[in-house]
C-alpha positions in Angstrom: 9.4 23.1 18.5 6.3 22.6 18.9 4.9 18.8 17.4 1.2 17.9 17.3 0.0 15.4 19.4 -0.5 13.5 16.9 2.6 13.3 15.6 4.4 12.7 19.8 4.2 8.7 19.3 5.9 9.3 16.6 8.6 11.6 17.3 8.9 9.4 20.5 10.1 6.5 19.1 12.1 8.3 16.5 14.5 9.5 19.0 14.8 6.0 20.6 15.7 4.1 17.5 19.2 5.5 17.8 21.5 3.0 17.0 18.7 0.4 15.5 20.4 0.5 11.6 21.1 -1.9 9.0 24.1 -0.2 7.5 25.8 -2.0 4.2 28.9 -4.7 5.0 32.0 -1.6 4.1 30.1 0.6 6.7 28.4 4.0 4.4 25.1 5.2 5.0 21.8 3.2 6.3 20.3 1.2 4.1 16.6 2.0 6.9 16.0 1.2 10.3 15.6 -2.7 11.7 11.7 -3.2 12.3 13.2 -5.9 14.0 13.8 -3.9 16.3 11.2 -1.8 16.2 8.1 -2.9 16.7 8.6 -3.9 20.3 9.0 -0.4 20.7 5.7 0.5 18.9 3.9 -2.2 20.8 3.9 -0.5 23.7 2.5 2.9 22.1 -0.5 1.7 20.3 -2.1 -0.6 19.5 -4.8 -1.4 16.4 -5.4 1.0 13.7 -3.2 3.6 15.9 -0.2 1.3 15.4 -1.4 0.9 11.0 -1.1 4.9 11.7 2.2 4.9 13.9 4.1 3.1 11.2 2.7 5.1 8.5 4.5 8.3 10.5 8.3 6.1 11.1 8.0 4.7 8.0 7.8 9.0 6.5 10.3 9.9 9.6 13.0 6.7 8.1 12.8 8.0 4.4 13.0 11.5 4.9 15.8 10.8 7.5 18.0 8.4 5.0 17.5 11.6 2.3 19.1 13.0 4.7 21.5 11.1 5.5 22.5 10.1 1.8 22.7 14.1 1.0 25.5 14.8 3.3 27.4 12.1 3.0 30.5 12.1 1.9 31.3 11.8 -1.9 33.2 8.8 -3.9 35.7 10.5 -6.0 37.3 8.9 -9.0 40.4 7.1 -8.4 43.0 7.0 -10.7 44.8 3.8 -11.1 
């Protein structure tokens, strides 16, 4: 897979996200990334405008990951009484 140089830092952090997701109380598809856990990782990769750009890239990665997780999540079935 080819990664454009502008996207390398975002991909590095995305690969480090691992367990840093917020899950609903009853389980299921994550609600999003725990940004308070991601910001220190971002601080190591960029500052200033580059940090802002990295944040934008990671928000796109988060949104696409959530869309994919929702797409492939088990669907609820109607419950019979």
